[in-house]
C-alpha positions as CSV (number, residue, x, y, z in Angstrom):
1,M,-39.8,-32.3,-4.6
2,V,-42.4,-30.3,-1.8
3,W,-39.1,-28.1,-1.3
4,L,-38.1,-27.4,-4.6
5,I,-41.7,-26.3,-5.3
6,V,-41.9,-24.4,-3.0
7,A,-38.5,-22.6,-3.4
8,G,-39.7,-22.4,-7.2
9,F,-43.0,-20.3,-5.9
10,A,-41.4,-18.0,-3.7
11,T,-38.7,-17.0,-6.4
12,I,-41.8,-16.5,-8.7
13,F,-43.4,-14.3,-6.8
14,L,-40.2,-12.4,-5.1
15,A,-39.2,-11.7,-8.7
16,H,-42.5,-9.7,-8.9
17,A,-42.7,-8.2,-5.2
18,A,-39.5,-8.6,-3.5
19,P,-38.8,-4.9,-1.9
20,F,-35.2,-5.0,-3.4
21,P,-34.0,-5.5,-6.9
22,F,-34.5,-9.4,-7.5
23,L,-34.2,-11.3,-10.8
24,L,-36.4,-8.7,-13.2
25,E,-33.7,-6.0,-12.4
26,R,-31.0,-8.4,-14.0
27,F,-33.1,-8.1,-17.1
28,A,-33.5,-4.3,-17.3
29,P,-31.1,-3.0,-14.8
30,S,-30.9,0.4,-16.8
31,R,-34.6,0.6,-16.3
32,S,-35.0,0.3,-12.3
33,L,-33.6,2.5,-10.0
34,W,-33.3,1.3,-6.0
35,H,-30.3,3.1,-4.9
36,M,-28.4,6.2,-5.8
37,S,-24.5,7.6,-6.0
38,R,-22.5,6.9,-2.6
39,T,-20.1,8.8,-3.7
40,S,-22.3,12.4,-4.0
41,R,-20.1,15.5,-2.0
42,P,-21.8,16.3,0.0
43,P,-23.7,12.8,0.8
44,L,-27.2,12.7,-0.4
45,V,-30.4,10.8,1.1
46,Y,-33.6,10.8,-1.3
47,L,-36.9,11.7,0.8
48,T,-40.1,10.0,-1.0
49,Y,-43.9,10.6,-0.3
50,D,-45.7,8.1,-1.8
51,D,-50.1,8.1,-2.4
52,G,-50.5,11.9,-2.4
53,P,-51.5,14.7,-3.4
54,N,-53.1,14.6,0.4
55,P,-55.1,17.8,1.1
56,T,-55.0,17.0,4.8
57,A,-52.1,15.8,5.1
58,T,-49.4,16.9,1.7
59,P,-49.7,21.1,2.9
60,A,-48.2,20.1,6.2
61,L,-45.5,18.0,4.9
62,L,-44.3,20.9,2.6
63,D,-44.4,23.2,5.4
64,V,-41.9,21.1,7.1
65,L,-39.8,20.2,4.3
66,R,-39.5,24.0,3.3
67,E,-38.8,24.7,6.9
68,T,-36.0,22.5,7.1
69,G,-34.7,23.9,4.0
70,S,-35.1,20.2,2.2
71,R,-36.0,18.8,-1.3
72,A,-38.0,15.3,-1.8
73,T,-39.6,13.5,-4.7
74,F,-43.4,12.8,-4.8
75,F,-45.3,10.1,-6.1
76,L,-48.9,10.7,-7.1
77,I,-51.8,8.6,-7.7
78,D,-53.8,10.0,-10.4
79,R,-57.0,9.6,-8.6
80,H,-55.9,11.7,-6.0
81,L,-55.4,14.3,-8.3
82,T,-58.2,17.0,-9.0
83,E,-59.1,20.6,-9.4
84,A,-59.2,21.0,-5.5
85,T,-55.5,19.0,-5.0
86,A,-54.0,20.3,-7.9
87,P,-52.3,23.9,-6.1
88,I,-50.9,21.3,-3.6
89,V,-49.2,19.7,-6.6
90,R,-48.1,23.1,-8.1
91,R,-46.7,24.0,-4.7
92,M,-44.3,20.7,-5.0
93,F,-43.1,21.9,-8.4
94,E,-42.7,25.8,-6.8
95,E,-40.4,24.9,-3.9
96,G,-38.2,23.0,-5.4
97,H,-39.6,19.4,-5.3
98,A,-39.8,16.4,-7.8
99,V,-42.7,14.8,-9.2
100,A,-42.7,11.6,-10.4
101,L,-45.8,8.9,-10.9
102,H,-47.7,6.1,-8.1
103,S,-50.3,4.0,-8.8
104,N,-53.2,3.1,-6.4
105,T,-53.4,-0.8,-7.7
106,R,-51.0,-3.9,-8.6
107,A,-53.5,-4.5,-11.3
108,L,-50.7,-2.5,-13.7
109,M,-48.1,-5.4,-13.4
110,L,-51.2,-7.4,-15.3
111,S,-51.3,-4.2,-18.6
112,T,-50.1,-4.9,-21.5
113,P,-46.8,-2.6,-22.4
114,A,-48.9,-0.4,-24.2
115,A,-51.6,-0.1,-22.1
116,L,-49.0,0.9,-19.2
117,A,-47.3,3.2,-21.5
118,G,-50.7,4.7,-22.0
119,T,-51.9,5.1,-18.5
120,L,-48.8,6.5,-17.7
121,T,-48.8,9.0,-20.4
122,R,-52.4,10.4,-19.8
123,N,-51.5,10.7,-16.0
124,A,-48.8,12.9,-16.7
125,D,-50.4,15.2,-19.1
126,R,-53.2,15.5,-16.4
127,I,-50.3,16.4,-13.8
128,A,-49.1,19.0,-16.3
129,A,-52.7,20.1,-17.5
130,L,-53.5,21.0,-13.6
131,A,-50.6,21.8,-12.0
132,G,-48.6,23.5,-15.0
133,H,-45.4,21.3,-14.6
134,R,-44.9,17.9,-15.9
135,P,-43.8,15.2,-13.8
136,C,-40.4,13.5,-14.2
137,R,-39.9,9.8,-16.4
138,L,-40.1,7.8,-13.1
139,F,-42.8,5.2,-11.8
140,R,-43.2,3.5,-8.7
141,P,-45.7,0.7,-8.8
142,H,-48.0,0.3,-6.1
143,G,-46.5,-1.9,-3.5
144,G,-43.4,-2.6,-6.1
145,W,-45.2,-5.1,-7.4
146,R,-43.8,-5.5,-11.3
147,S,-43.3,-7.4,-14.0
148,G,-41.4,-8.3,-17.2
149,A,-44.6,-6.4,-19.6
150,M,-44.3,-3.4,-16.9
151,Y,-40.5,-3.2,-17.9
152,D,-41.2,-3.4,-21.3
153,G,-44.2,-0.6,-21.0
154,L,-41.4,1.5,-19.1
155,K,-39.5,1.1,-22.2
156,Q,-41.8,2.3,-25.0
157,I,-41.4,5.7,-23.0
158,D,-38.4,6.1,-21.6
159,Y,-39.3,5.9,-18.2
160,R,-37.3,4.1,-15.1
161,L,-39.3,2.0,-12.3
162,V,-37.8,3.7,-8.6
163,G,-37.9,1.2,-5.7
164,W,-36.3,2.1,-2.4
165,S,-33.4,0.9,0.2
166,W,-33.4,-1.6,1.7
167,G,-35.7,-1.5,5.2
168,L,-35.6,2.1,4.5
169,W,-39.8,2.5,4.2
170,D,-42.3,3.5,6.9
171,W,-44.4,-0.1,7.1
172,N,-44.2,-1.2,10.7
173,W,-45.5,-4.8,10.4
174,Y,-49.3,-3.8,10.9
175,R,-48.1,-2.3,14.1
176,R,-49.2,1.8,14.5
177,R,-46.4,4.0,13.2
178,D,-44.9,6.0,15.6
179,A,-43.3,8.9,14.8
180,Q,-40.2,9.2,16.7
181,K,-39.1,5.4,16.7
182,L,-39.7,5.8,12.5
183,A,-37.6,8.7,12.4
184,E,-34.9,7.0,15.2
185,R,-35.0,4.0,12.9
186,L,-34.5,5.8,9.7
187,A,-31.9,7.9,10.8
188,R,-29.8,4.9,12.1
189,R,-30.3,3.0,8.8
190,V,-29.3,5.6,6.2
191,S,-26.2,5.8,4.2
192,P,-25.2,8.0,1.4
193,G,-27.3,7.5,-1.7
194,D,-30.3,5.6,0.1
195,I,-33.7,6.0,-1.2
196,V,-36.5,6.2,1.6
197,V,-40.5,6.1,1.3
198,L,-42.7,7.4,3.3
199,H,-46.6,8.1,3.0
200,D,-48.1,11.6,2.7
201,G,-51.7,9.9,1.3
202,H,-52.6,6.2,1.0
203,H,-53.8,4.1,-1.9
204,V,-57.7,4.5,-1.3
205,D,-58.4,7.3,1.4
206,P,-57.2,10.2,-0.2
207,A,-57.7,12.5,3.1
208,A,-56.1,9.8,5.0
209,N,-54.5,10.8,8.4
210,R,-50.5,10.9,7.6
211,L,-49.4,13.1,11.1
212,Y,-46.8,10.6,11.6
213,A,-45.2,10.7,8.3
214,I,-45.3,15.0,9.1
215,Q,-43.7,14.8,12.6
216,A,-41.2,11.9,11.5
217,T,-40.2,14.1,8.5
218,A,-39.7,17.0,10.7
219,Q,-37.5,14.8,13.3
220,L,-35.5,12.9,10.8
221,V,-34.5,15.7,8.8
222,P,-32.2,17.2,11.1
223,A,-30.7,14.3,12.6
224,L,-29.9,13.8,9.0
225,K,-28.3,17.0,8.5
226,A,-25.9,16.4,11.6
227,R,-24.8,13.7,10.4
228,G,-23.9,16.3,7.1
229,Y,-26.3,14.7,4.1
230,G,-27.9,16.5,1.9
231,F,-31.2,16.1,0.4
232,G,-31.8,15.2,-3.3
233,R,-34.6,14.7,-6.0
234,L,-34.8,11.6,-8.1
235,C,-35.7,13.4,-11.2
236,D,-32.6,15.1,-11.2
237,A,-30.8,11.8,-11.7
C-alpha cells in the first residue's frame, strides 16, 4: 500500500514537472512541442536560450551566433525586458532569431486559464511595443512546470508549450557549469530535430554571469556543423 501511495504521488509530480512529455501531454498533444522533425534536410538542431534578455551576456552570445552563421530561439522573461534591454531584443529579431515567452516563476501553473492567457498576451504586447516586433506563439514555463489549466490557457490564445529534448540542457546537478564539457556532452547526445536548452540569463538576477553559455555555444555550433547539422528556429514550426 505504501508503495502504491508513493507511486501515485510520483506520477502526479511527474505529470507537472517531468522534463519530458508525460501524462498531461497525452491530453494536449497538439499544444506541446518537445521535439522537431527528424527528417529535415539538412538535419536541424534547435538552440534555445532562456531567462534573457541579459545585458551582460546576451549581446556577446548574439555575436557568437552571428559569427558562426547560426540561428536560435530566445525565451524572454517579461521583468527583464526594459527600455535598456529592448535594443538587445530588437537585435534578436533583426539578426534572424526567433523570440518567444518565458516566465520567472512556477506559480503560473496555478493560474486560471484566463489569467495565464492575459499574462502572456500582455507580455507579448510589451515586446512588440519596446522591440518593434511581436514574439511568436510559443511559451516555455519556468523549469517546465505545467498544469492542465496552463494548457487550457494556451489554447485560448493559440499558443504552444515548449519543452526540450531528453538530457539536452545545461543544468549540471548543482555543479559548476564547464563550457567545454557542456559543449562536448551536448554535441555527443544531439540527434536530428533535437531542442537544446541553455541559459543566457537567470530567472532572478537580470545580469547574471553567463560566460559558460557563450563559450559553450562557440564550441558547440562548429562541432555540430562539422557533422552536417543546420540550426532551425522553433517559431518556424
